Structure formats: C-alpha cells, structure tokens
C-alpha positions in Angstrom: -0.9 -66.6 -20.0 -4.2 -66.4 -21.9 -3.1 -65.5 -25.4 -6.6 -64.2 -26.5 -6.6 -61.9 -23.6 -3.1 -60.7 -24.2 -3.9 -59.9 -27.8 -7.1 -58.0 -26.6 -4.9 -56.0 -24.2 -2.6 -55.1 -27.0 -5.3 -53.9 -29.1 -6.5 -51.6 -26.2 -2.9 -50.4 -25.5 -2.4 -49.4 -29.2 -5.8 -47.7 -29.1 -5.1 -45.6 -26.1 -1.6 -44.4 -26.9 -3.1 -41.2 -28.4 -5.0 -40.6 -25.3 -2.0 -41.2 -23.1 -0.1 -38.6 -25.1 -2.8 -36.2 -24.7 -2.5 -36.5 -21.1 1.5 -35.8 -21.5 0.7 -32.9 -23.7 -1.7 -31.4 -21.1 1.0 -31.7 -18.4 3.9 -30.7 -20.7 5.8 -33.8 -20.0 8.7 -35.7 -21.8 9.1 -39.3 -20.3 12.6 -40.8 -20.6 12.9 -44.6 -19.9 16.4 -45.6 -18.4 17.3 -48.9 -20.2 21.0 -49.7 -20.8 21.9 -50.8 -24.3 22.9 -54.2 -23.3 19.9 -54.7 -21.1 17.6 -54.7 -24.1 15.4 -57.9 -24.5 16.0 -60.4 -27.3 14.0 -60.6 -30.4 12.6 -63.7 -29.0 13.6 -66.7 -26.7 14.9 -68.6 -29.7 16.9 -65.7 -31.1 18.7 -64.6 -27.9 22.5 -63.9 -28.0 22.6 -63.5 -24.1 22.9 -59.7 -24.3 20.8 -56.9 -25.5 21.3 -54.7 -28.7 20.1 -51.1 -29.1 20.0 -51.7 -32.9 18.3 -55.1 -33.1 14.7 -56.5 -33.2 14.7 -56.7 -29.4 15.1 -52.9 -29.2 12.5 -52.5 -31.9 10.0 -54.5 -29.7 10.7 -52.2 -26.9 10.0 -49.1 -29.1 6.8 -50.6 -30.6 5.4 -51.5 -27.2 6.2 -48.3 -25.3 5.9 -45.7 -27.9 3.4 -42.9 -27.0 4.0 -44.0 -23.3 7.7 -43.1 -23.2 9.5 -40.7 -25.7 13.2 -41.3 -25.3 15.6 -44.1 -24.0 18.6 -43.4 -22.1 20.8 -46.2 -23.2 24.3 -45.5 -21.1 27.9 -45.0 -22.4 28.7 -46.6 -25.8 32.1 -47.6 -25.1 33.7 -51.0 -25.1 33.6 -52.5 -21.8 36.2 -55.0 -20.3 36.3 -58.1 -18.0 39.0 -56.1 -16.0 36.6 -53.6 -15.0 33.5 -56.0 -14.6 32.2 -54.5 -17.7 31.1 -51.4 -16.1 30.0 -48.9 -19.0 31.3 -46.0 -17.0 34.9 -47.4 -17.2 34.6 -48.3 -20.9 37.2 -47.4 -23.6 37.3 -45.1 -26.8 36.0 -47.8 -28.9 32.2 -48.8 -29.6 31.0 -51.8 -27.5 30.8 -54.8 -29.9 28.1 -56.3 -27.7 26.0 -53.6 -29.2 25.9 -55.4 -32.5 23.0 -57.3 -33.6 24.4 -60.6 -34.8 21.4 -61.4 -36.9 22.2 -58.3 -39.1 25.7 -59.6 -39.7 24.4 -63.1 -40.6 22.1 -61.4 -43.2 25.0 -59.7 -44.6 26.8 -63.1 -44.8 29.4 -62.2 -42.4 28.7 -64.9 -40.0 27.4 -68.4 -40.6 24.1 -69.7 -39.6 25.9 -72.5 -37.7 27.8 -69.9 -35.7 24.5 -67.9 -35.0 22.6 -71.0 -34.2 25.2 -72.1 -31.7 25.0 -68.9 -29.8 21.1 -68.9 -30.0 21.0 -72.4 -28.6 23.2 -71.9 -25.7 21.4 -72.0 -22.5 20.9 -68.5 -20.9 20.2 -67.2 -17.4 16.8 -65.3 -17.3 17.3 -61.4 -17.3 21.2 -62.1 -16.4 24.0 -61.0 -18.7 26.8 -63.7 -18.3 29.6 -61.4 -19.7 32.2 -64.2 -19.8 30.1 -66.3 -22.0 28.9 -63.3 -24.3 32.5 -62.3 -24.7 33.6 -65.7 -25.8 30.6 -65.9 -28.3 31.2 -62.5 -29.7 34.8 -62.8 -30.2 34.2 -66.0 -32.2 31.5 -64.4 -34.3 33.4 -61.2 -35.1 36.6 -63.0 -35.6 34.7 -65.0 -38.4 33.2 -61.8 -39.7 36.5 -60.2 -40.0 38.0 -63.1 -42.1 35.0 -63.2 -44.3 35.0 -59.5 -44.9 38.7 -59.5 -46.0 38.9 -56.1 -44.5 42.2 -54.3 -44.5 41.3 -52.4 -41.1 42.7 -53.5 -37.9 40.4 -55.9 -36.1 39.1 -53.3 -33.6 38.6 -50.7 -36.1 36.6 -53.2 -38.1 34.4 -53.9 -35.2 34.0 -50.1 -34.6 32.9 -49.8 -38.2 30.3 -52.5 -37.9 28.7 -50.7 -34.8 28.8 -47.4 -36.5 27.0 -48.9 -39.6 24.2 -50.2 -37.3 24.1 -47.2 -35.4 23.9 -45.0 -38.6 20.8 -47.1 -39.6 19.1 -47.0 -36.3 15.8 -44.9 -36.2 15.3 -45.0 -32.4 15.6 -42.0 -30.2 18.4 -42.6 -27.7 20.0 -40.2 -25.2 23.8 -40.8 -24.9 25.9 -40.8 -21.8 29.4 -39.2 -21.3 31.3 -40.9 -18.5 33.4 -38.7 -16.2 36.4 -41.1 -16.5 38.7 -40.4 -19.4 39.7 -43.8 -21.2 43.1 -45.2 -20.1 44.4 -45.2 -23.5 44.5 -41.4 -23.2 46.0 -41.3 -19.7 48.5 -43.9 -20.6 49.8 -42.4 -23.6 49.7 -38.7 -22.4 50.4 -38.7 -18.6 51.5 -35.2 -18.6 47.9 -34.0 -19.6 46.8 -35.2 -16.1 47.5 -34.1 -12.6 50.2 -36.1 -11.1 49.4 -37.8 -7.7 45.7 -36.6 -7.9 42.6 -38.7 -8.5 39.0 -37.9 -9.0 36.2 -38.9 -6.5 33.5 -37.6 -4.3 33.0 -36.5 -0.5 30.5 -38.5 1.6 27.0 -37.9 0.1 23.7 -39.8 -0.3 25.5 -42.7 -2.1 28.0 -43.3 0.5 28.8 -42.3 4.2 32.6 -42.4 3.5 34.6 -40.6 0.8 34.4 -42.3 -2.8 37.8 -42.7 -4.2 37.2 -43.7 -7.8 40.9 -43.5 -9.0 40.0 -41.6 -12.2 42.8 -39.3 -13.6 42.1 -35.7 -13.5 42.8 -33.6 -16.7 45.4 -30.8 -15.9 43.8 -27.3 -16.4 47.0 -26.1 -18.1 46.6 -29.0 -20.7 42.9 -28.2 -21.1 43.2 -24.5 -21.6 45.8 -22.0 -22.8 46.3 -18.3 -22.3 46.4 -17.9 -26.2 43.3 -15.8 -27.1 43.2 -17.4 -30.6 43.7 -21.0 -29.5 41.7 -21.5 -26.2 42.2 -25.2 -25.9 45.4 -27.0 -25.1 46.2 -30.5 -26.3 44.0 -32.2 -23.6 41.3 -29.9 -24.5 41.4 -30.8 -28.1 41.5 -34.4 -27.2 38.5 -34.0 -24.9 36.4 -32.5 -27.6 37.0 -35.3 -30.0 36.1 -37.6 -27.1 32.7 -35.9 -26.7 32.0 -36.0 -30.4 32.3 -39.9 -30.1 29.8 -39.8 -27.2 27.3 -37.5 -29.1 27.4 -39.4 -32.3 24.3 -41.4 -33.0 22.3 -40.1 -30.1 19.4 -38.1 -31.4 17.6 -37.6 -28.2 20.5 -35.9 -26.4 23.1 -36.6 -23.9 23.6 -37.4 -20.3 26.7 -36.1 -18.4 27.9 -38.4 -15.9 29.1 -36.5 -12.6 28.6 -33.1 -14.1 30.0 -31.8 -10.8 33.5 -33.0 -12.0 33.3 -30.7 -15.1 32.5 -27.6 -12.8 34.8 -28.4 -10.0 36.3 -31.8 -9.5 36.8 -33.2 -5.9 40.6 -34.3 -5.8 42.2 -37.0 -3.7 46.1 -36.8 -3.3 47.5 -40.1 -4.1 51.3 -39.3 -3.6 53.7 -40.1 -0.7 52.9 -36.9 1.4 49.8 -36.3 3.5 47.8 -33.6 1.8 44.2 -33.0 2.4 41.4 -33.5 -0.3 39.9 -30.5 -2.0 38.1 -29.0 -4.9 40.2 -28.4 -7.8 39.2 -24.9 -8.6 37.8 -23.6 -5.2 40.6 -24.3 -2.8 42.5 -20.9 -2.4 44.4 -22.2 0.9 45.2 -25.6 -0.1 49.1 -26.1 -0.4 48.8 -27.6 -3.9 45.5 -26.9 -5.3 45.6 -23.1 -4.7 47.5 -22.5 -7.9 44.2 -23.5 -9.9 41.9 -21.3 -7.8 39.4 -19.4 -10.0 38.7 -16.1 -8.6 36.1 -15.1 -11.0 33.0 -17.3 -10.8 32.4 -16.8 -14.4 35.3 -19.0 -15.2 33.5 -22.1 -13.6 31.4 -21.9 -16.9 34.3 -22.5 -19.2 34.3 -26.2 -19.3 30.5 -26.1 -20.4 30.9 -23.2 -22.7 34.0 -24.7 -24.5 33.1 -28.4 -24.7 29.2 -28.6 -24.5 27.8 -25.6 -26.4 29.5 -26.3 -29.8 27.5 -29.7 -30.0 24.1 -28.0 -29.7 24.3 -26.8 -33.2 26.3 -29.7 -34.7 23.7 -32.2 -33.5 20.6 -29.9 -33.4 20.2 -30.0 -29.8 18.9 -27.6 -27.0 19.5 -27.2 -23.3 16.5 -29.5 -22.7 18.2 -32.3 -24.5 21.0 -32.3 -22.0 20.9 -34.2 -18.9 23.5 -33.2 -16.4 23.9 -35.8 -13.6 24.6 -33.4 -10.6 23.9 -35.7 -7.8 25.9 -35.5 -4.5 27.6 -32.9 -2.7 27.3 -29.6 -4.7 30.4 -27.6 -5.0 30.3 -23.8 -5.0 28.9 -22.3 -8.2 27.3 -25.6 -9.3 23.7 -24.1 -9.6 25.0 -20.6 -11.2 26.6 -22.8 -13.9 23.5 -24.7 -14.6 21.3 -21.6 -14.6 23.6 -19.6 -16.9 23.2 -22.3 -19.7 19.5 -23.0 -18.9 20.4 -26.6 -17.8 18.2 -28.4 -15.4 19.1 -30.4 -12.2 18.3 -33.9 -11.6 15.8 -34.3 -8.9 15.9 -37.9 -7.6 13.0 -38.5 -5.4 14.7 -41.4 -3.5 17.1 -38.7 -2.1 14.3 -36.5 -0.9 13.8 -36.1 3.0 10.0 -35.6 3.3 10.8 -34.2 6.9 12.2 -31.0 5.3 9.4 -29.6 3.2 11.7 -27.5 1.0 14.3 -30.2 0.4 16.4 -30.0 -2.8 15.0 -33.2 -4.0 11.3 -32.5 -3.3 9.7 -32.9 -6.8 7.0 -30.7 -6.2 9.6 -27.8 -5.9 11.4 -28.6 -9.1 12.1 -25.9 -12.0 10.6 -26.5 -15.4 13.9 -27.1 -16.8 14.8 -29.8 -14.2 14.4 -33.7 -14.5 12.2 -35.4 -12.0 13.9 -38.9 -11.5 12.3 -41.8 -9.9 15.3 -43.9 -9.9 18.6 -44.4 -11.9 20.8 -47.2 -12.8 22.5 -46.8 -9.3 19.2 -47.1 -7.3 16.8 -49.9 -6.3 13.5 -49.9 -8.1 10.9 -47.3 -6.7 8.7 -50.0 -5.3 11.8 -51.6 -3.7 13.0 -48.3 -2.2 9.6 -47.8 -0.5 9.4 -51.4 0.7 12.8 -51.2 2.3 11.7 -48.1 4.3 11.0 -48.2 8.1 7.2 -47.5 8.7 8.1 -44.0 10.3 9.8 -42.9 7.0 7.0 -44.3 4.8 4.5 -42.3 6.8 6.3 -39.2 6.3 6.5 -39.8 2.4 2.8 -40.9 2.5 1.9 -37.4 4.3 4.0 -35.4 1.9 2.9 -37.3 -1.3 -0.8 -36.9 -0.2 -0.3 -33.0 0.2 1.3 -32.8 -3.1 -1.5 -34.7 -4.8 -4.3 -33.0 -2.7 -5.3 -36.4 -1.1 -6.8 -36.8 2.3 -4.2 -38.7 4.3 -5.1 -42.3 5.6 -2.8 -45.0 7.1 -3.4 -47.1 3.9 -1.3 -44.7 2.0 1.9 -46.0 3.8 1.7 -49.1 1.9 4.6 -49.5 -0.5 2.4 -49.9 -3.7 0.4 -46.9 -2.7 3.7 -44.9 -2.2 4.9 -46.0 -5.6 1.6 -45.1 -7.2 1.6 -41.6 -5.7 5.3 -40.9 -6.3 4.7 -41.5 -10.1 1.6 -39.1 -10.0 3.7 -36.5 -8.2 6.6 -36.6 -10.7 4.1 -36.1 -13.4 2.4 -33.1 -11.5 5.8 -31.5 -10.8 6.9 -28.5 -12.6 9.8 -30.5 -14.1 9.0 -31.0 -17.9 11.1 -34.1 -18.1 10.6 -37.3 -16.0 13.2 -40.1 -15.9 12.2 -43.6 -14.8 14.3 -46.8 -14.9 13.0 -49.9 -16.6 12.6 -51.9 -13.4 10.2 -49.2 -12.0 8.4 -48.7 -15.3 7.8 -52.4 -16.0 7.6 -53.8 -12.5 10.7 -56.1 -13.1 12.4 -57.3 -9.9 16.2 -56.9 -9.7 18.9 -54.3 -9.5 21.2 -53.1 -12.3 24.0 -51.6 -10.2 24.7 -51.1 -6.5 27.5 -48.5 -6.0 30.5 -49.8 -4.3 29.7 -53.5 -5.6 32.1 -54.1 -8.4 30.5 -56.9 -10.1 27.1 -55.2 -11.1 25.7 -54.5 -14.8 24.3 -57.9 -15.3 20.4 -57.3 -15.2 18.8 -57.5 -18.4 15.0 -56.6 -19.4 12.9 -59.7 -19.6 12.4 -61.1 -23.2 8.6 -61.3 -22.3 8.5 -57.8 -20.8 5.1 -57.0 -22.3 3.4 -59.9 -20.7 5.3 -59.3 -17.4 4.4 -55.7 -17.5 0.8 -56.4 -17.9 0.9 -59.0 -14.8 2.9 -56.4 -12.8 0.3 -53.7 -13.7 -2.5 -55.8 -12.5 -0.7 -56.1 -9.2 -0.1 -52.3 -8.9 3.7 -52.9 -9.2 4.1 -51.2 -12.6 3.5 -47.8 -14.1 -0.1 -47.0 -14.8 0.0 -44.0 -17.2 -3.8 -43.6 -16.9 -3.9 -43.2 -13.2 -0.6 -41.2 -12.9 -1.8 -38.7 -15.4 -5.0 -38.3 -13.6 -3.5 -37.9 -10.3 -1.1 -35.2 -11.8 -4.0 -33.3 -13.4 -5.9 -33.3 -10.1 -2.8 -32.2 -8.2 -2.3 -29.1 -10.3 -5.4 -27.4 -8.7 -9.0 -26.9 -9.2 -8.6 -24.6 -12.1 -6.3 -26.9 -14.0 -8.5 -29.8 -13.4 -11.7 -28.1 -14.6 -10.0 -27.4 -17.9 -8.9 -31.1 -18.4 -11.8 -32.7 -16.6 -13.1 -34.3 -19.8 -9.6 -35.9 -20.5 -9.7 -37.3 -17.0 -12.9 -38.9 -17.4 -11.7 -40.4 -20.8 -8.6 -41.7 -19.1 -10.5 -43.1 -16.3 -12.9 -44.9 -18.6 -9.9 -46.2 -20.6 -8.4 -47.4 -17.5 -11.5 -49.2 -16.5 -11.9 -51.0 -19.9 -8.2 -52.0 -19.7 -8.3 -53.3 -16.1 -11.5 -55.3 -16.6 -9.7 -57.0 -19.5 -6.6 -57.3 -17.5 -8.3 -59.3 -14.7 -8.7 -62.1 -17.4 -5.1 -62.4 -18.1 
C-alpha cells in the first residue's frame, strides 16, 4: 500500500469528520457499530494477543479512526465464556470475561513479565480468526502469574473480575452492553426451584429457522419472580435477576441491548418432561393444560417485567428509552408491540428480513418509527453485501425496485447488482424515519467473513482486521464498504424536494468532499 497516499487519505478523513456529522445532524441519526469486544483489532501486528480487548489500544484505534462516522459501539455480552459452549457470549457466566483484559496494561502494572507478554505476542496468529483454545491457554498462564505477583487475598476468579472492572472503570469509550436471555447456570444449578421444572426456552419457526428452535435455556418461574405482597413485589428470583441486570448495565455508557426481548414479554416454552404436552407461550396460553395457570388476563400485566427490571436502571445509569435496544426479532407474541409503545421503546427493523414484494412489510425501513432501530445486519447475519450477492436475480430485482422507490431513483437493471443494492440500502436506512441505525463491522468496513451462523455451534471466531483502516479504504474504493458521503446524500434527496432544497448546500459540500477523497483513493 502506498504509505504517502494512505497518510493523505487519513488527513482528509480527519478533515471531513465534522461535515459527515453535519449530515447526520440534518438527518437526526445516531450510528451504532456492531463490534463484539473480543473481535477488536490488536494495537499492532507485533502486539497481538490473538483476541481483542474493548479497553486496550486496539479499541482506541477503532475509536480514533471511526469517531464522527459512528457514535456508539455495541460490544455484546460481558460475561465469561467457556469452551463447553464454544465461547458463545450468549451462554456466558456471571463473571467478567478475562479475555477482555488488555494484557499490556497488566505488564505496565508489573503484574506479568515482559517474557510472558512477548511469548504471547510472538505466537503465530491466524488472520482475523480467534483461536479460543490457544487464547485460553495464554490468558490462564498470564493471569496465574498476575495472581501470584499481586499476592491478592481474593479467590482467583474474583481477582480476575476485579482486573476487568478496573480497566472497565477507566475506559472512556461509549459502549452498548448486552443482556443475554439465558440465565447463567450457576443460578439455575444452585436454585432449581426458581425455574419451571420440565420447561425450556426457545422460539417457534421464524426468519432464522424453518423449524422450532429449542435453546434449552431454563425459564424463571413467575411465582419466584413476583409475589402478591404489595410492599415486596419481587420474589427471590426477581431480586437475583435485578442484580444480574446491574452486572450487565455497569460500564456501558451508551446503553443496553436486550437479547430476545420477546422472552421478557411472553416466553415461548418447550416441554421437556416425559409426557407429551404441546409448546406454548408462558403468559398467553389460557387453554394449555399446564401453562394456563400463568395466563395473564390483563394486558397491562405484560408490562411488569419491563417496569420492574428495566425502568429502575434508567435513572441510575442516566439512560433514556432511546438508549435501549430491544432485540424483538422473530415471531411476535400477543401484546409485544403494546409493551414497546407503552415504554417508548423502539423495534429493531432488520432490512435483511424485509420482503420487498410486500410494500407495508414489518421490516421495510422506510416505514419505521422514529424510536425504532434500522438494522442492516446483526452478529447473526451475513454482511449486507453477502446477503444481496446470495439472492437470486428475481429477488434482487424486487429489492432494487423498492429501494429505487424509497430513494426516488429511476429504476434501471444495473441497480440489481449487489454493490448497487448495498449502496442503496445504506442510503435507505439513513433516509428512514428511524433515528438509530445499526450496522455490523463486516458491512461497515467491507471485511469478508461471518461472526455467527445460527444453528452452527462453533462460531464467534471472526475478528476485525488489524489493518482495518487500510482494508476499509481498499474496500471503499471497490464499493464494498460504507461510504458516508454518498449515503447521507442519498438520504437527504430521498426525504423529498423541500428537505433537499433546505440542505442542498450540504449535499454539494459532501459531494465535493467525496470527489476529492475518491480522487486520492485511486492512488492507494
């Protein structure tokens, strides 16, 4: 790569940040980058532990490069992962993930030796791939050494938790946390009476799966969650759950994502006992032989989980409803939308689930509400470009026609090309009424690969390229990465003539900046 050209591009990138932000302000948009904490890049190739840290210099590189183009990073759950669950962050424990630690900071505190750190740095790494087996071995060795040198009186796990908390406390980055729907096994093993016997959580067939998804997660017993005592609403499981949520909220200044919020409102239950009972919704199955005793007659009661467990954290952590990201994808139970509306919470609108043959489809971004989140892709999806590339031509044409209409383009057959669909979709989510846009790092940066494939147990390995800045510029030149200049201009024009005329000067300045930037980009 031409280093002189790269430095020229970086100077322009820095100079144009205020202009890009001016465009977001005009559209009233907050851009959220999906980048799991362990997928962060390294500080450099020479200082790479094989896994990312949200508190290290690699994360600082991400923030320095992307600030003004993105506003928050959704980092995923913060719990400790395990080889038994293929290091899925959504099956993590009620302890902080020690892989989040920046080992260089432990070295600077003289908790690990230079010899130990250098051995980890010098080990051969697979590009953009997290080898959890090797990482676990390396981190165990480093943290055992740190534990011995510290002479801490805490148990080893508590010591590791404290190290992560210390780095989290001094972190100035704006992360969005994540509350998994699964309750850690240490709770269900210790208090089995807090959970419904012979029932597990899952989902009926939906966009992710043509067959029912039996996750096997335990379901909190309603009688252990809530009491009929007017002075003490929460039962023992409810008090535990509140402490668990505090664990996830802590250290995430940008807000919180709630995994499978549907499971908060009305869980879908699978019977696992010896008899042949049907599946059903926990709170809306009045004719079910077993679940009918939990039936909620008053639709206001479907609000109680949110009211009791979510609202109290708004004041404590200085958050609003626009800082909450409820993941509500899949078959929507009765009262789902009324619960969201009653708390001014938005829906996720994943454009990959849109059916362009249905103009008023639930996931058509142009029909979103301001409080919604327009989502190009999540950690469970292919990148946006890969999604369009995999579609048959007939489906691409349907998307092209709809996106052309959304953006006020004249339709031509060229728009069915995956790169054009990708560019138009990014403009469409910015043009949509939704004030928040969420985009996963593969789609933003043009990086190839997939982080998780639902139903495939051994996922979660993909990591952001160490040279993400250079790779982004190369992908941008090829039309495979997010072009903020173009996407903002598309969105302003899509809002109509009156809106366009108010911001016509901004569009001209963005296009001029884009032209200057891409002229330099051709020399890379």
